[in-house]
C-alpha atoms as an extended CHARMM CRD file, in Angstrom:
* protein
*
       229  EXT
         1         1  MET       CA            -90.4100000000     -111.4920000000      -78.4630000000  PROA      1               0.0000000000
         2         2  LYS       CA            -93.2050000000     -113.2680000000      -80.3010000000  PROA      2               0.0000000000
         3         3  VAL       CA            -92.9820000000     -117.0750000000      -80.2740000000  PROA      3               0.0000000000
         4         4  LEU       CA            -95.2160000000     -119.4450000000      -82.2260000000  PROA      4               0.0000000000
         5         5  TRP       CA            -95.4990000000     -123.0380000000      -81.0360000000  PROA      5               0.0000000000
         6         6  VAL       CA            -96.5470000000     -125.5550000000      -83.6880000000  PROA      6               0.0000000000
         7         7  CYS       CA            -97.8940000000     -128.4950000000      -81.6770000000  PROA      7               0.0000000000
         8         8  ASN       CA            -99.2930000000     -131.9480000000      -82.4360000000  PROA      8               0.0000000000
         9         9  ILE       CA           -102.2090000000     -131.6480000000      -80.0200000000  PROA      9               0.0000000000
        10        10  MET       CA           -104.6520000000     -129.1260000000      -78.6270000000  PROA      10              0.0000000000
        11        11  LEU       CA           -103.1190000000     -128.2920000000      -75.2490000000  PROA      11              0.0000000000
        12        12  PRO       CA           -105.3480000000     -129.1930000000      -72.2810000000  PROA      12              0.0000000000
        13        13  VAL       CA           -105.6980000000     -125.5720000000      -71.1350000000  PROA      13              0.0000000000
        14        14  ILE       CA           -106.9870000000     -124.6840000000      -74.6180000000  PROA      14              0.0000000000
        15        15  ALA       CA           -109.2590000000     -127.7400000000      -74.8010000000  PROA      15              0.0000000000
        16        16  GLU       CA           -110.7730000000     -126.8160000000      -71.4460000000  PROA      16              0.0000000000
        17        17  ALA       CA           -111.4680000000     -123.2690000000      -72.6080000000  PROA      17              0.0000000000
        18        18  LEU       CA           -113.1400000000     -124.6030000000      -75.7670000000  PROA      18              0.0000000000
        19        19  HSD       CA           -115.0720000000     -127.2810000000      -73.8250000000  PROA      19              0.0000000000
        20        20  LYS       CA           -113.3390000000     -130.0600000000      -75.7460000000  PROA      20              0.0000000000
        21        21  GLU       CA           -111.9320000000     -133.3550000000      -74.5340000000  PROA      21              0.0000000000
        22        22  ALA       CA           -108.3060000000     -132.8560000000      -73.5370000000  PROA      22              0.0000000000
        23        23  SER       CA           -105.5290000000     -135.1370000000      -74.7280000000  PROA      23              0.0000000000
        24        24  ASN       CA           -103.3410000000     -136.8700000000      -72.1430000000  PROA      24              0.0000000000
        25        25  LYS       CA           -100.4060000000     -137.0490000000      -74.5630000000  PROA      25              0.0000000000
        26        26  GLU       CA            -97.2940000000     -134.8860000000      -74.6050000000  PROA      26              0.0000000000
        27        27  GLY       CA            -97.6200000000     -133.6790000000      -71.0380000000  PROA      27              0.0000000000
        28        28  TRP       CA            -94.2870000000     -131.8740000000      -71.2410000000  PROA      28              0.0000000000
        29        29  LEU       CA            -96.0080000000     -129.1960000000      -73.3490000000  PROA      29              0.0000000000
        30        30  SER       CA            -98.3590000000     -128.3310000000      -70.4900000000  PROA      30              0.0000000000
        31        31  GLY       CA            -95.4090000000     -128.2560000000      -68.1060000000  PROA      31              0.0000000000
        32        32  LEU       CA            -93.4580000000     -125.9710000000      -70.4220000000  PROA      32              0.0000000000
        33        33  LEU       CA            -96.4700000000     -123.7070000000      -70.8490000000  PROA      33              0.0000000000
        34        34  GLU       CA            -96.8340000000     -123.4150000000      -67.0800000000  PROA      34              0.0000000000
        35        35  GLN       CA            -93.1790000000     -122.4180000000      -66.8200000000  PROA      35              0.0000000000
        36        36  VAL       CA            -93.6150000000     -119.7770000000      -69.5120000000  PROA      36              0.0000000000
        37        37  ALA       CA            -96.6920000000     -118.3700000000      -67.7780000000  PROA      37              0.0000000000
        38        38  ALA       CA            -94.9420000000     -118.3310000000      -64.3910000000  PROA      38              0.0000000000
        39        39  GLU       CA            -92.0090000000     -116.3070000000      -65.7550000000  PROA      39              0.0000000000
        40        40  ASN       CA            -94.0820000000     -113.1840000000      -65.1590000000  PROA      40              0.0000000000
        41        41  SER       CA            -92.4910000000     -111.5110000000      -68.1620000000  PROA      41              0.0000000000
        42        42  SER       CA            -94.3270000000     -109.1740000000      -70.4940000000  PROA      42              0.0000000000
        43        43  ASP       CA            -91.5960000000     -109.5640000000      -73.1190000000  PROA      43              0.0000000000
        44        44  LEU       CA            -92.7330000000     -112.9980000000      -74.3430000000  PROA      44              0.0000000000
        45        45  GLU       CA            -95.8880000000     -113.1770000000      -76.4380000000  PROA      45              0.0000000000
        46        46  LEU       CA            -96.9060000000     -116.7810000000      -77.1350000000  PROA      46              0.0000000000
        47        47  ALA       CA            -99.1610000000     -118.2200000000      -79.8260000000  PROA      47              0.0000000000
        48        48  VAL       CA           -100.0090000000     -121.9020000000      -80.2980000000  PROA      48              0.0000000000
        49        49  ALA       CA           -101.0110000000     -123.5780000000      -83.5850000000  PROA      49              0.0000000000
        50        50  PHE       CA           -102.4520000000     -127.0940000000      -83.4320000000  PROA      50              0.0000000000
        51        51  PRO       CA           -104.5270000000     -129.5750000000      -85.4840000000  PROA      51              0.0000000000
        52        52  VAL       CA           -108.2600000000     -129.9180000000      -84.9480000000  PROA      52              0.0000000000
        53        53  PRO       CA           -110.6700000000     -132.5930000000      -86.2490000000  PROA      53              0.0000000000
        54        54  ALA       CA           -112.3650000000     -131.9050000000      -89.5610000000  PROA      54              0.0000000000
        55        55  ASP       CA           -115.8050000000     -131.5120000000      -87.9370000000  PROA      55              0.0000000000
        56        56  THR       CA           -114.5570000000     -128.9580000000      -85.3940000000  PROA      56              0.0000000000
        57        57  GLU       CA           -114.6740000000     -125.1830000000      -85.7070000000  PROA      57              0.0000000000
        58        58  VAL       CA           -111.1370000000     -123.8870000000      -86.1770000000  PROA      58              0.0000000000
        59        59  PRO       CA           -110.0320000000     -121.3260000000      -83.5700000000  PROA      59              0.0000000000
        60        60  TRP       CA           -108.5260000000     -118.2190000000      -85.1450000000  PROA      60              0.0000000000
        61        61  ARG       CA           -106.5940000000     -115.6790000000      -83.0970000000  PROA      61              0.0000000000
        62        62  LEU       CA           -108.4790000000     -116.9080000000      -80.0260000000  PROA      62              0.0000000000
        63        63  GLN       CA           -107.2410000000     -115.4860000000      -76.7300000000  PROA      63              0.0000000000
        64        64  ILE       CA           -106.9990000000     -117.9510000000      -73.8370000000  PROA      64              0.0000000000
        65        65  ALA       CA           -106.4430000000     -116.5290000000      -70.3430000000  PROA      65              0.0000000000
        66        66  MET       CA           -104.1990000000     -118.6810000000      -68.1530000000  PROA      66              0.0000000000
        67        67  PRO       CA           -103.4080000000     -117.7770000000      -64.5080000000  PROA      67              0.0000000000
        68        68  ARG       CA            -99.6860000000     -117.4070000000      -64.0040000000  PROA      68              0.0000000000
        69        69  GLU       CA            -99.5590000000     -119.1300000000      -60.6160000000  PROA      69              0.0000000000
        70        70  LYS       CA           -100.3840000000     -122.8150000000      -60.1160000000  PROA      70              0.0000000000
        71        71  GLU       CA           -102.5290000000     -122.0970000000      -57.0780000000  PROA      71              0.0000000000
        72        72  ASP       CA           -104.6080000000     -119.6390000000      -59.0840000000  PROA      72              0.0000000000
        73        73  ARG       CA           -105.1050000000     -122.1810000000      -61.8770000000  PROA      73              0.0000000000
        74        74  GLU       CA           -106.4850000000     -124.6530000000      -59.3350000000  PROA      74              0.0000000000
        75        75  HSD       CA           -108.9070000000     -122.0630000000      -57.9070000000  PROA      75              0.0000000000
        76        76  LEU       CA           -109.6760000000     -120.0640000000      -61.0250000000  PROA      76              0.0000000000
        77        77  GLN       CA           -113.4100000000     -119.8490000000      -60.3380000000  PROA      77              0.0000000000
        78        78  THR       CA           -112.9330000000     -118.3420000000      -56.8890000000  PROA      78              0.0000000000
        79        79  ASN       CA           -109.8460000000     -116.1790000000      -57.3740000000  PROA      79              0.0000000000
        80        80  THR       CA           -110.8640000000     -113.3510000000      -59.6920000000  PROA      80              0.0000000000
        81        81  ASP       CA           -107.7380000000     -111.3290000000      -58.8470000000  PROA      81              0.0000000000
        82        82  ALA       CA           -105.3290000000     -113.8650000000      -60.3410000000  PROA      82              0.0000000000
        83        83  GLU       CA           -102.6520000000     -112.4950000000      -62.6570000000  PROA      83              0.0000000000
        84        84  ILE       CA           -103.3440000000     -113.7260000000      -66.1750000000  PROA      84              0.0000000000
        85        85  TYR       CA           -101.1000000000     -114.7690000000      -69.0540000000  PROA      85              0.0000000000
        86        86  ASN       CA           -102.7880000000     -114.6090000000      -72.4540000000  PROA      86              0.0000000000
        87        87  ILE       CA           -102.1440000000     -117.1740000000      -75.1920000000  PROA      87              0.0000000000
        88        88  THR       CA           -103.1570000000     -116.6880000000      -78.8180000000  PROA      88              0.0000000000
        89        89  CYS       CA           -104.5680000000     -119.8460000000      -80.4500000000  PROA      89              0.0000000000
        90        90  TYR       CA           -104.7770000000     -120.9180000000      -84.0810000000  PROA      90              0.0000000000
        91        91  GLY       CA           -106.3180000000     -124.1650000000      -85.2990000000  PROA      91              0.0000000000
        92        92  LEU       CA           -105.3310000000     -126.2180000000      -88.3440000000  PROA      92              0.0000000000
        93        93  HSD       CA           -107.4560000000     -128.5530000000      -90.4260000000  PROA      93              0.0000000000
        94        94  GLU       CA           -105.1930000000     -131.5980000000      -90.6230000000  PROA      94              0.0000000000
        95        95  ASP       CA           -105.7130000000     -135.3010000000      -91.2670000000  PROA      95              0.0000000000
        96        96  THR       CA           -104.2090000000     -136.7230000000      -88.0720000000  PROA      96              0.0000000000
        97        97  VAL       CA           -105.0400000000     -140.3130000000      -89.0490000000  PROA      97              0.0000000000
        98        98  HSD       CA           -102.9190000000     -140.6010000000      -92.1960000000  PROA      98              0.0000000000
        99        99  LEU       CA            -99.7670000000     -138.8590000000      -91.0270000000  PROA      99              0.0000000000
       100       100  ASP       CA            -97.6330000000     -140.4150000000      -93.7710000000  PROA      100             0.0000000000
       101       101  ARG       CA            -99.5090000000     -138.3750000000      -96.3910000000  PROA      101             0.0000000000
       102       102  TYR       CA            -98.3920000000     -134.8160000000      -96.9730000000  PROA      102             0.0000000000
       103       103  GLN       CA           -101.1980000000     -132.2460000000      -97.0620000000  PROA      103             0.0000000000
       104       104  PRO       CA           -100.3080000000     -129.2360000000      -99.2640000000  PROA      104             0.0000000000
       105       105  LEU       CA           -103.3050000000     -127.2200000000      -98.0270000000  PROA      105             0.0000000000
       106       106  LEU       CA           -101.5380000000     -126.9120000000      -94.6700000000  PROA      106             0.0000000000
       107       107  GLU       CA            -99.0680000000     -124.5600000000      -96.3140000000  PROA      107             0.0000000000
       108       108  GLU       CA           -101.8300000000     -122.0530000000      -97.0390000000  PROA      108             0.0000000000
       109       109  GLU       CA           -103.1770000000     -122.2650000000      -93.4910000000  PROA      109             0.0000000000
       110       110  LEU       CA            -99.7680000000     -121.8890000000      -91.8790000000  PROA      110             0.0000000000
       111       111  HSD       CA            -98.8640000000     -119.0490000000      -94.2060000000  PROA      111             0.0000000000
       112       112  ARG       CA           -101.9630000000     -117.1940000000      -92.9920000000  PROA      112             0.0000000000
       113       113  ILE       CA           -101.0480000000     -117.9070000000      -89.3720000000  PROA      113             0.0000000000
       114       114  THR       CA            -97.4360000000     -116.7740000000      -89.6710000000  PROA      114             0.0000000000
       115       115  GLU       CA            -98.4830000000     -113.6660000000      -91.5810000000  PROA      115             0.0000000000
       116       116  ASP       CA           -101.0860000000     -112.8280000000      -88.9400000000  PROA      116             0.0000000000
       117       117  PHE       CA            -98.9430000000     -113.4280000000      -85.8540000000  PROA      117             0.0000000000
       118       118  SER       CA            -95.5660000000     -112.4580000000      -87.3730000000  PROA      118             0.0000000000
       119       119  PRO       CA            -93.4250000000     -114.5600000000      -84.9930000000  PROA      119             0.0000000000
       120       120  ASP       CA            -89.8000000000     -113.8340000000      -84.1570000000  PROA      120             0.0000000000
       121       121  VAL       CA            -89.2780000000     -117.5600000000      -83.5000000000  PROA      121             0.0000000000
       122       122  ILE       CA            -91.2230000000     -120.6800000000      -84.5110000000  PROA      122             0.0000000000
       123       123  HSD       CA            -90.8430000000     -123.7560000000      -82.2930000000  PROA      123             0.0000000000
       124       124  CYS       CA            -92.0520000000     -127.0370000000      -83.8270000000  PROA      124             0.0000000000
       125       125  PHE       CA            -92.5130000000     -129.9260000000      -81.4030000000  PROA      125             0.0000000000
       126       126  GLY       CA            -91.6700000000     -132.9930000000      -83.4730000000  PROA      126             0.0000000000
       127       127  THR       CA            -91.6640000000     -133.8610000000      -87.1700000000  PROA      127             0.0000000000
       128       128  GLU       CA            -94.1270000000     -136.7590000000      -87.3230000000  PROA      128             0.0000000000
       129       129  TYR       CA            -96.9700000000     -134.4880000000      -88.4670000000  PROA      129             0.0000000000
       130       130  PRO       CA            -97.0150000000     -132.8710000000      -91.9340000000  PROA      130             0.0000000000
       131       131  HSD       CA            -97.5270000000     -129.4140000000      -90.4230000000  PROA      131             0.0000000000
       132       132  THR       CA            -93.8390000000     -129.1960000000      -89.4890000000  PROA      132             0.0000000000
       133       133  LEU       CA            -92.6850000000     -129.3850000000      -93.1010000000  PROA      133             0.0000000000
       134       134  ALA       CA            -95.5250000000     -127.0880000000      -94.1550000000  PROA      134             0.0000000000
       135       135  VAL       CA            -94.4570000000     -124.3010000000      -91.8010000000  PROA      135             0.0000000000
       136       136  CYS       CA            -90.7890000000     -124.8010000000      -92.7370000000  PROA      136             0.0000000000
       137       137  ARG       CA            -91.7540000000     -124.3410000000      -96.3650000000  PROA      137             0.0000000000
       138       138  VAL       CA            -93.8560000000     -121.2040000000      -95.9820000000  PROA      138             0.0000000000
       139       139  PHE       CA            -91.9040000000     -119.2970000000      -93.3240000000  PROA      139             0.0000000000
       140       140  PRO       CA            -89.1270000000     -117.4020000000      -95.1220000000  PROA      140             0.0000000000
       141       141  HSD       CA            -86.7790000000     -116.9800000000      -92.1440000000  PROA      141             0.0000000000
       142       142  LYS       CA            -85.4280000000     -120.5380000000      -91.7660000000  PROA      142             0.0000000000
       143       143  GLU       CA            -82.8810000000     -119.4320000000      -89.1870000000  PROA      143             0.0000000000
       144       144  LYS       CA            -85.7830000000     -118.5380000000      -86.8630000000  PROA      144             0.0000000000
       145       145  ILE       CA            -87.2930000000     -122.0450000000      -86.8480000000  PROA      145             0.0000000000
       146       146  LEU       CA            -86.5160000000     -124.4290000000      -83.9900000000  PROA      146             0.0000000000
       147       147  VAL       CA            -87.4380000000     -128.0990000000      -84.4570000000  PROA      147             0.0000000000
       148       148  GLY       CA            -87.3780000000     -130.5620000000      -81.5500000000  PROA      148             0.0000000000
       149       149  ILE       CA            -87.3440000000     -134.3420000000      -81.9250000000  PROA      149             0.0000000000
       150       150  GLN       CA            -87.7980000000     -136.9840000000      -79.2390000000  PROA      150             0.0000000000
       151       151  GLY       CA            -86.5640000000     -140.0140000000      -81.1730000000  PROA      151             0.0000000000
       152       152  ILE       CA            -85.3600000000     -141.4010000000      -84.4900000000  PROA      152             0.0000000000
       153       153  CYS       CA            -88.1010000000     -143.4020000000      -86.1790000000  PROA      153             0.0000000000
       154       154  THR       CA            -85.8130000000     -145.6650000000      -88.1900000000  PROA      154             0.0000000000
       155       155  LEU       CA            -84.1740000000     -146.8760000000      -84.9700000000  PROA      155             0.0000000000
       156       156  CYS       CA            -87.5960000000     -147.3250000000      -83.3890000000  PROA      156             0.0000000000
       157       157  ALA       CA            -88.5170000000     -149.5880000000      -86.3190000000  PROA      157             0.0000000000
       158       158  GLU       CA            -85.5240000000     -151.8290000000      -85.6500000000  PROA      158             0.0000000000
       159       159  ALA       CA            -86.5830000000     -152.3690000000      -82.0400000000  PROA      159             0.0000000000
       160       160  TYR       CA            -90.3320000000     -152.1550000000      -82.6080000000  PROA      160             0.0000000000
       161       161  PHE       CA            -91.1880000000     -155.7030000000      -81.5250000000  PROA      161             0.0000000000
       162       162  ALA       CA            -88.8560000000     -155.6680000000      -78.4960000000  PROA      162             0.0000000000
       163       163  ASP       CA            -88.2610000000     -159.4530000000      -78.4560000000  PROA      163             0.0000000000
       164       164  MET       CA            -91.9480000000     -160.2860000000      -78.7570000000  PROA      164             0.0000000000
       165       165  PRO       CA            -92.7290000000     -163.9190000000      -79.6700000000  PROA      165             0.0000000000
       166       166  GLU       CA            -93.1470000000     -164.5350000000      -83.4030000000  PROA      166             0.0000000000
       167       167  SER       CA            -96.6490000000     -165.8550000000      -82.7530000000  PROA      167             0.0000000000
       168       168  GLU       CA            -97.6820000000     -162.4910000000      -81.3260000000  PROA      168             0.0000000000
       169       169  ILE       CA            -95.9830000000     -160.4820000000      -84.0480000000  PROA      169             0.0000000000
       170       170  HSD       CA            -97.8770000000     -162.2820000000      -86.8070000000  PROA      170             0.0000000000
       171       171  LYS       CA           -101.1990000000     -162.4430000000      -84.9490000000  PROA      171             0.0000000000
       172       172  THR       CA           -104.1480000000     -160.4860000000      -86.3320000000  PROA      172             0.0000000000
       173       173  THR       CA           -106.6650000000     -159.2160000000      -83.7920000000  PROA      173             0.0000000000
       174       174  PHE       CA           -110.2030000000     -157.9240000000      -84.2360000000  PROA      174             0.0000000000
       175       175  ARG       CA           -108.8490000000     -154.4470000000      -83.6400000000  PROA      175             0.0000000000
       176       176  ASP       CA           -106.3150000000     -154.9490000000      -86.4460000000  PROA      176             0.0000000000
       177       177  LEU       CA           -109.0410000000     -156.0220000000      -88.8580000000  PROA      177             0.0000000000
       178       178  VAL       CA           -111.2160000000     -153.0230000000      -88.0540000000  PROA      178             0.0000000000
       179       179  LYS       CA           -108.3910000000     -150.5040000000      -88.3110000000  PROA      179             0.0000000000
       180       180  LYS       CA           -106.5090000000     -152.3770000000      -91.0570000000  PROA      180             0.0000000000
       181       181  ASP       CA           -103.4200000000     -151.8320000000      -88.9810000000  PROA      181             0.0000000000
       182       182  THR       CA           -101.3310000000     -154.7790000000      -87.7640000000  PROA      182             0.0000000000
       183       183  LEU       CA            -98.1070000000     -154.7280000000      -85.7730000000  PROA      183             0.0000000000
       184       184  ARG       CA            -96.2210000000     -155.3510000000      -89.0160000000  PROA      184             0.0000000000
       185       185  SER       CA            -97.8620000000     -152.3990000000      -90.7480000000  PROA      185             0.0000000000
       186       186  GLN       CA            -97.1080000000     -150.1790000000      -87.7510000000  PROA      186             0.0000000000
       187       187  GLN       CA            -93.4530000000     -151.1260000000      -87.9640000000  PROA      187             0.0000000000
       188       188  GLU       CA            -93.4400000000     -150.4510000000      -91.7060000000  PROA      188             0.0000000000
       189       189  LYS       CA            -94.6330000000     -146.8930000000      -91.1000000000  PROA      189             0.0000000000
       190       190  PHE       CA            -91.5410000000     -146.2900000000      -89.0020000000  PROA      190             0.0000000000
       191       191  ALA       CA            -89.2880000000     -148.1150000000      -91.4590000000  PROA      191             0.0000000000
       192       192  ARG       CA            -90.4690000000     -145.9460000000      -94.3600000000  PROA      192             0.0000000000
       193       193  CYS       CA            -88.7790000000     -143.0220000000      -92.6710000000  PROA      193             0.0000000000
       194       194  ASN       CA            -85.4610000000     -144.3150000000      -94.0010000000  PROA      194             0.0000000000
       195       195  GLY       CA            -85.3920000000     -142.1210000000      -97.0830000000  PROA      195             0.0000000000
       196       196  GLU       CA            -88.4500000000     -143.4530000000      -98.9100000000  PROA      196             0.0000000000
       197       197  GLY       CA            -91.9530000000     -142.2160000000      -98.2460000000  PROA      197             0.0000000000
       198       198  SER       CA            -92.3530000000     -139.9680000000      -95.2130000000  PROA      198             0.0000000000
       199       199  ASN       CA            -89.1550000000     -139.0430000000      -93.4650000000  PROA      199             0.0000000000
       200       200  ARG       CA            -89.7600000000     -138.3890000000      -89.7680000000  PROA      200             0.0000000000
       201       201  THR       CA            -86.1620000000     -138.3470000000      -88.6430000000  PROA      201             0.0000000000
       202       202  CYS       CA            -85.9650000000     -134.6010000000      -89.2400000000  PROA      202             0.0000000000
       203       203  ARG       CA            -82.7320000000     -134.6560000000      -91.1880000000  PROA      203             0.0000000000
       204       204  GLN       CA            -81.3430000000     -131.3440000000      -92.3370000000  PROA      204             0.0000000000
       205       205  TYR       CA            -81.0830000000     -130.6700000000      -96.0510000000  PROA      205             0.0000000000
       206       206  HSD       CA            -79.0880000000     -127.8220000000      -97.5730000000  PROA      206             0.0000000000
       207       207  ARG       CA            -79.9180000000     -128.2260000000     -101.2370000000  PROA      207             0.0000000000
       208       208  LYS       CA            -81.4770000000     -124.9530000000     -102.2880000000  PROA      208             0.0000000000
       209       209  ASN       CA            -85.0340000000     -125.1480000000     -103.6060000000  PROA      209             0.0000000000
       210       210  ARG       CA            -85.1050000000     -128.9590000000     -103.2960000000  PROA      210             0.0000000000
       211       211  LEU       CA            -88.3410000000     -129.9160000000     -101.5960000000  PROA      211             0.0000000000
       212       212  GLY       CA            -89.7700000000     -133.4170000000     -101.2760000000  PROA      212             0.0000000000
       213       213  GLN       CA            -92.7810000000     -134.2870000000     -103.3800000000  PROA      213             0.0000000000
       214       214  GLY       CA            -95.8420000000     -136.4490000000     -102.7970000000  PROA      214             0.0000000000
       215       215  SER       CA            -95.8410000000     -138.1500000000      -99.4200000000  PROA      215             0.0000000000
       216       216  ASP       CA            -92.1720000000     -137.3670000000      -98.7300000000  PROA      216             0.0000000000
       217       217  TYR       CA            -92.2690000000     -134.6230000000      -96.1220000000  PROA      217             0.0000000000
       218       218  ARG       CA            -88.6700000000     -134.3840000000      -95.0510000000  PROA      218             0.0000000000
       219       219  VAL       CA            -87.7600000000     -131.1760000000      -93.2920000000  PROA      219             0.0000000000
       220       220  GLU       CA            -85.6210000000     -129.6580000000      -96.0210000000  PROA      220             0.0000000000
       221       221  SER       CA            -84.3310000000     -126.3100000000      -94.8730000000  PROA      221             0.0000000000
       222       222  GLN       CA            -81.4080000000     -123.9640000000      -94.9780000000  PROA      222             0.0000000000
       223       223  GLY       CA            -80.4010000000     -123.0900000000      -91.4540000000  PROA      223             0.0000000000
       224       224  THR       CA            -83.2920000000     -124.5500000000      -89.4490000000  PROA      224             0.0000000000
       225       225  LEU       CA            -82.0700000000     -125.3230000000      -85.9480000000  PROA      225             0.0000000000
       226       226  LEU       CA            -82.6510000000     -128.9200000000      -84.8930000000  PROA      226             0.0000000000
       227       227  TYR       CA            -82.3480000000     -130.3450000000      -81.4190000000  PROA      227             0.0000000000
       228       228  ASP       CA            -82.9660000000     -133.7120000000      -79.7680000000  PROA      228             0.0000000000
       229       229  GLU       CA            -84.7870000000     -133.6270000000      -76.4320000000  PROA      229             0.0000000000
């Protein structure tokens, strides 16, 4: 079986192989990858697609060798006899700063990736990035797409300030001025998920050929399997 992961980050094992700084976010992906590698099964062929910064060379069909056993991963330089699990890597040019703006060019990139790898299953980890909608749009077999969500953004917006004092909520820091991003604006990004603007709640839509326009990147699919971790 060929499985394509569509991830929000460059996994640390890939970043290390490319001599890039590794992200410390979404550690469960590394744990899941280690479990897949340790299965010692030749039946599962894994590819990973992920966003890369605009000034970074995009990996294409890059093979990353990962030792199957944890002990071998810790002593990779000394243990040349370690059993290896190979991962195929594909990079995406994606604006990871303005996630509430849909990027149509992602559809072309993900179409090329899915055509090249020809996955039996696509597993998308989250819907907060535009690439999830893009791959749902271009991959014709909607019943073979699995989308995982960790939370509902509209509910996060309701509890965003978590009983913070009003003085802190309305305060503007130097960081806020530089980034043009206050606590209020952060909450509004979550609140916009409620039907207007970008919809990150990963609702399922069954209206044939009805796809969101502009910045509305709701996952509109027919038969896409959704689950909540």
